[in-house]
C-alpha positions, -999 to 999 in steps of 0.1 A, spaced: -62 248 -225 -56 218 -238 -54 174 -238 -26 162 -255 -25 125 -254 14 116 -254 35 84 -252 38 81 -216 43 45 -203 12 25 -197 24 16 -164 26 59 -153 -8 55 -134 -2 19 -115 35 31 -108 21 65 -90 -8 47 -75 21 30 -56 38 60 -51 11 79 -32 2 50 -13 28 62 13 5 91 19 -33 70 20 -25 38 28 6 47 51 -15 50 82 -4 21 103 -30 -2 112 -13 -25 130 -9 -4 163 -45 -19 166 -31 -59 165 -37 -74 199 -6 -87 198 14 -56 194 30 -40 226 24 -10 240 54 10 228 49 3 193 12 6 196 19 39 212 44 53 183 22 37 154 -9 57 166 7 90 164 20 85 131 -16 74 122 -33 107 137 -8 129 116 -8 107 85 -49 106 87 -48 148 89 -28 142 57 -52 117 41 -82 145 50 -64 172 34 -52 156 3 -87 142 -3 -103 174 0 -76 191 -25 -87 158 -49 -123 167 -46 -113 201 -54 -94 193 -82 -120 162 -98 -147 189 -97 -130 219 -107 -99 211 -124 -111 177 -141 -142 190 -153 -145 229 -158 -105 235 -168 -100 209 -192 -108 225 -229 -139 222 -243 -131 192 -266 -127 167 -238 -113 131 -244 -127 98 -237 -112 94 -211 -116 125 -192 -156 116 -191 -147 81 -178 -126 96 -151 -160 120 -142 -182 92 -142 -156 68 -122 -152 95 -96 -188 101 -92 -204 68 -92 -165 57 -69 -164 33 -98 -129 11 -81 -130 -10 -115 -129 19 -138 -100 39 -119 -81 9 -122 -86 9 -163 -79 44 -170 -45 34 -149 -33 27 -182 -48 68 -195 -18 90 -209 -40 113 -215 -21 148 -199 -43 171 -177 -32 205 -167 -3 212 -143 -20 220 -109 -17 257 -89 -10 242 -54 10 213 -50 -14 185 -38 18 163 -18 47 175 6 70 160 -24 55 134 -44 54 147 -82 14 160 -90 -2 141 -110 2 148 -147 -22 124 -170 -53 107 -163 -36 79 -156 -21 94 -125 -49 106 -113 -74 78 -112 -40 62 -98 -43 87 -70 -77 79 -60 -73 42 -60 -48 54 -33 -73 73 -13 -96 41 -20 -70 18 -5 -65 39 25 -98 25 39 -97 -7 53 -130 -19 29 -137 -54 17 -156 -44 -15 -127 -23 -24 -98 -49 -15 -116 -77 -38 -123 -50 -64 -88 -43 -67 -76 -81 -65 -102 -88 -90 -84 -64 -116 -50 -67 -109 -38 -46 -80 -18 -74 -66 11 -73 -87 16 -37 -85 18 -36 -47 40 -67 -48 68 -47 -69 58 -14 -42 74 -41 -17 109 -35 -34 111 7 -35 137 19 -20 116 42 -1 107 25 36 71 39 39 58 32 4 73 -7 11 55 -9 45 20 10 26 22 -19 -3 23 -44 23 -5 -35 42 -27 -33 13 -18 -64 4 -22 -79 38 -56 -62 39 -64 -82 7 -52 -116 12 -65 -119 51 -96 -122 32 -98 -157 12 -76 -183 10 -74 -186 -28 -57 -146 -22 -31 -161 -2 -18 -184 -29 -22 -155 -55 1 -134 -32 21 -169 -24 23 -178 -65 33 -140 -75 66 -139 -48 47 -117 -23 65 -143 4 100 -133 -8 92 -92 -12 76 -96 29 105 -114 39 129 -94 32 108 -63 54 121 -82 79 155 -71 70 180 -45 89 185 -12 70 223 -6 58 221 26 83 207 6 111 214 22 149 199 12 180 176 43 183 164 42 147 126 25 152 118 -7 129 81 -4 128 82 -16 93 100 -48 107 72 -54 134 40 -47 109 61 -79 85 60 -100 114 23 -94 121 14 -99 78 32 -132 80 11 -146 112 -18 -132 93 -11 -148 63 3 -181 83 -31 -181 100 -66 -191 93 -91 -183 117 -67 -190 149 -52 -219 130 -22 -226 113 -24 -235 81 7 -263 66 11 -249 32 11 -212 40 38 -221 74 60 -242 50 63 -217 26 72 -189 52 94 -220 69 112 -225 32 120 -184 31 148 -168 49 126 -160 76 141 -173 104 177 -161 97 160 -123 96 137 -126 128 170 -143 145 188 -108 137 156 -91 151 156 -110 183 196 -95 187 174 -54 188 172 -35 218 136 -29 213 119 -57 239 85 -50 213 100 -63 186 118 -90 200 92 -105 217 75 -104 185 101 -124 163 101 -148 194 70 -156 187 71 -161 152 101 -182 157 83 -202 179 59 -208 148 80 -213 123 106 -239 146 86 -257 161 
């Protein structure tokens, strides 16, 4: 089996990381949010149970692949990137996985698909990104800090521009898990244009109908509240940043939705922004 280096984009791994977040981190953690309401919490929890089963299956697939495919089924002359991946996998090294996201070293096509629809990893970069996505699915402070320190935030914010609703929500949730840890993370999120993208998630889908659940919009409201607040108190700098966005306009539109949970959540945030 040959391992080749091609001219694939150095961003492939990082983009693949975003592509897979929908599977590994789309677990709607806000179903635990105490400000949520019963109807949406129940729906989010059902979705979380289903996706957790997917995570378990995919994580097992990756484990089998990394131990068998990566270590045993590559050509005898392993490249440095393959050795680095093996070591990072054994040591659960987040920083090295981020570093390897730019690797264009090709790997053998897998016999079985890893995902229902996403393309399987074709390079060490994409494989490293898949492992990062699995780590991101665990609400782990150390992992979140490591991802921030190694430059994941800009790629997550870019992922919030995706046309795939689940990926937008997953990237937003990962950003939230990072920025709630420290004010400096919130400042960087704001500096990188994160608030602009997060507020866009409040917009109604172009094909919206009254029977359509708006989980992403509800989660975005909670994320904005988490951004504004620090230990339960409003931070003027962050409050002003949200006020200066299109949040108020979008929230007023959400107020008109028939879902009571979403309308009430919109009202709560609007009170903060218009007080």
